[in-house]
C-alpha positions in Angstrom: 22.1 -14.1 11.8 20.1 -16.9 13.6 16.6 -16.5 15.0 17.9 -16.4 18.6 20.2 -13.5 17.9 17.4 -11.6 16.0 15.2 -12.1 19.0 17.9 -10.8 21.3 18.1 -7.5 19.2 14.4 -7.2 19.2 14.2 -7.7 23.0 16.8 -4.9 23.6 15.0 -2.5 21.3 11.7 -3.4 23.0 13.2 -2.6 26.4 14.3 0.9 25.2 11.0 1.6 23.5 9.0 0.4 26.5 10.5 3.2 28.6 8.5 6.0 27.1 10.5 8.7 28.7 13.7 7.4 27.1 12.5 6.0 23.8 13.1 9.2 21.8 16.5 9.9 23.5 19.5 8.9 21.5 21.5 8.5 24.7 19.1 5.7 25.8 19.8 3.8 22.5 23.5 4.3 23.1 23.3 3.0 26.7 21.5 -0.1 25.5 24.3 -0.8 22.9 22.1 -0.3 19.9 24.2 2.4 18.3 27.2 -0.1 18.2 25.3 -2.8 16.2 26.5 -1.9 12.7 30.0 -0.6 13.7 32.9 -2.9 12.9 34.5 -4.6 15.9 37.8 -2.9 15.4 36.0 0.4 15.9 34.3 -0.6 19.1 31.1 -2.1 17.7 29.4 -5.4 17.2 30.1 -5.8 13.5 26.5 -6.6 12.6 24.8 -5.9 9.3 21.5 -4.8 7.6 19.5 -7.7 9.0 20.1 -6.6 12.5 19.6 -2.9 11.8 16.3 -3.7 10.0 15.0 -5.3 13.1 15.8 -2.2 15.0 14.2 0.1 12.4 11.0 -2.0 12.2 10.5 -1.9 16.0 11.2 1.9 16.0 8.7 2.4 13.2 6.1 0.2 15.0 6.5 2.4 18.1 6.4 5.7 16.1 9.7 6.9 17.6 11.6 9.6 15.8 15.4 9.0 16.2 18.2 9.2 13.6 18.5 5.4 13.4 17.8 5.1 9.7 20.2 8.0 9.0 23.1 7.1 11.3 23.0 3.4 11.7 21.5 2.1 8.4 22.7 4.7 5.8 25.7 6.1 7.5 27.5 3.4 9.5 26.9 0.6 7.1 28.0 2.6 4.1 31.2 3.8 5.9 31.9 0.3 7.2 32.0 -1.0 3.6 33.2 2.0 1.6 34.8 4.4 3.9 38.6 4.9 3.8 40.6 3.8 6.8 40.9 7.4 8.0 37.2 8.0 7.6 36.2 4.8 9.5 38.7 5.6 12.3 37.4 9.2 12.6 33.7 8.5 12.6 32.6 5.0 13.4 33.8 4.8 17.0 31.9 8.0 17.6 28.8 6.3 16.1 29.2 3.4 18.5 29.5 5.8 21.5 26.5 7.9 20.4 28.7 11.0 19.9 28.5 11.1 16.1 25.4 11.4 14.0 25.3 10.9 10.2 22.7 11.7 7.6 22.4 10.8 3.9 21.7 13.5 1.4 20.1 11.7 -1.5 17.5 13.9 -3.2 18.3 16.9 -5.4 21.5 17.3 -7.4 25.1 18.1 -6.7 28.5 17.9 -8.5 31.8 17.0 -7.0 35.3 17.8 -8.3 38.7 18.3 -6.8 37.5 17.8 -3.2 34.6 20.3 -3.5 30.9 19.8 -3.9 28.2 22.3 -5.2 24.5 21.8 -5.5 21.3 21.5 -3.6 20.1 18.4 -1.7 16.5 18.1 -0.6 14.7 16.6 2.4 17.8 15.9 4.4 16.7 14.7 7.9 18.6 15.5 11.1 21.0 17.7 9.0 21.3 20.3 11.7 22.4 17.8 14.3 24.6 15.6 12.0 28.4 15.6 12.3 28.7 14.6 8.6 26.4 14.3 5.7 26.8 11.5 3.1 26.1 13.5 -0.1 25.5 11.6 -3.3 27.0 13.7 -6.1 27.9 13.4 -9.8 31.5 13.2 -10.6 31.8 13.2 -14.4 29.6 10.3 -15.6 29.5 8.5 -12.3 27.9 8.9 -8.9 30.0 9.2 -5.7 29.4 9.7 -2.0 31.3 12.5 -0.3 31.4 13.4 3.4 30.4 17.0 4.1 30.4 18.9 7.5 27.0 20.6 7.7 28.4 23.3 9.9 31.4 23.9 7.6 32.2 26.5 5.0 30.1 26.6 1.9 27.1 24.8 3.5 23.7 26.5 4.2 20.8 24.7 5.9 17.4 25.9 5.0 14.5 24.6 7.1 12.0 22.5 5.2 8.5 21.4 6.0 8.0 17.7 6.8 5.1 15.4 7.5 7.0 13.5 10.1 8.5 14.6 13.4 12.1 14.4 12.2 13.5 17.8 11.3 14.3 18.3 7.6 16.4 20.8 5.7 17.4 21.7 2.2 21.2 21.7 2.1 22.7 24.3 -0.2 26.3 23.4 -1.1 28.6 26.1 -2.6 32.1 24.8 -3.2 32.0 23.0 0.1 34.9 20.9 1.2 34.2 17.2 0.6 35.9 13.9 1.3 35.1 11.1 -1.2 34.3 7.6 -0.1 35.6 4.6 -2.1 34.1 3.7 -5.5 30.8 1.8 -5.2 29.6 3.8 -2.2 26.7 5.5 -4.0 25.0 2.2 -5.1 25.5 0.8 -1.6 24.1 3.9 0.1 21.0 3.9 -2.2 20.3 0.2 -1.6 20.7 0.6 2.2 18.4 3.7 2.2 15.6 1.8 0.3 15.9 -1.3 2.5 15.9 0.7 5.7 12.8 2.7 4.6 11.0 -0.5 3.8 11.8 -1.9 7.2 10.6 1.2 8.9 7.4 1.4 6.8 6.7 -2.3 7.7 7.0 -1.3 11.4 4.7 1.7 10.9 2.1 -0.5 9.3 2.3 -3.0 12.1 1.9 -0.3 14.7 -1.1 1.1 12.9 -2.6 -2.4 12.8 -2.0 -2.9 16.5 -3.7 0.4 17.3 -6.7 -0.4 15.1 -7.0 -3.8 16.8 
């Protein structure tokens, strides 16, 4: 992505964040087209990647805004775009672009997947209560997989957890919950995206703290 395009993304984010009444409203991000950035073009998005999403995350971190951008756009949409099945992409990604679908990764804790069911306990899952699907990292034999789980579906219990940030967190208890596996390689991709997105957000938070200090 060239510098001019990066600036264009930053300018749009800045406009949304500049409207304090709208900055924390996901609908405002949708109206500005930000939720469509990582969604493939054939699902109604812009087909952009981590570089563009990182710009968005950094600016949100800098402003201290709590929205599910890391969860839905970085971890969820980018992982699904690369490793979701055709049916999964068709079902979820157009909804991400329109702002109707929220996704959240479930990385911490342990879970096991077999025969389309997942059991375990995942810790510190942000926005779980509002998410349409969780991307659960689970063990399947000697390998890691990512499975999609409906947080309001059978076999799923959400336990509120304390958090230092304003984003709601839950411990997700999975008891033979129905799960749809993504394609092989999704777990490594999801973990890489999660780390990169958190680093971009942290850089923005530090920049915001510097600005306030100055």
